[in-house]
C-alpha positions, 0 to 999 in steps of 0.5 A: 523810774518811780511809781504812782499807784492810784485806786478806782471805784468801778464807777470812777472806772467807767466814767474814765472809760466813757471819756478816754479810749484807755483810762490808763493812757489817760491817767499817764498822760494826765501826770506826765504832761502837768510834770512836763509844765512844771519842770519847764516853770522850774527850769526857767526859774534856775535859768534866771537865778543862774544868769542872775548870779553869774553862776553856771547852768548846769547842761541837761533840764535834768541837772537844772532841776535837780540844780534847782532843788538843790540850792534852794531856789526851788521846794517843793508843794509840801515844803512851801505848805509847810512855810506858809502854814509857820508864817501863819501861825507867826502871825495868830499871836500878833493878831490877838494882842491886836 
């Protein structure tokens, strides 16, 4: 299991206590639900890719998600961001020349 830790100011914690019975449970639910939504998106992309290419579809959601990253169908947000920045950097000199 992986662990994500956050720190809140006393004021931020009071704000969460105002809207949630348990700030800890609220935070855990928010993160796990977002991860579930992302994994649903990944499963859809990978299954579609496999079907389009006549590839065997992995048998579990965990294997499908792992396969997506291994075969390059899925990239992390950091990887996508780096690629976008590199593409923008390539275009910048062209704009200066025009």
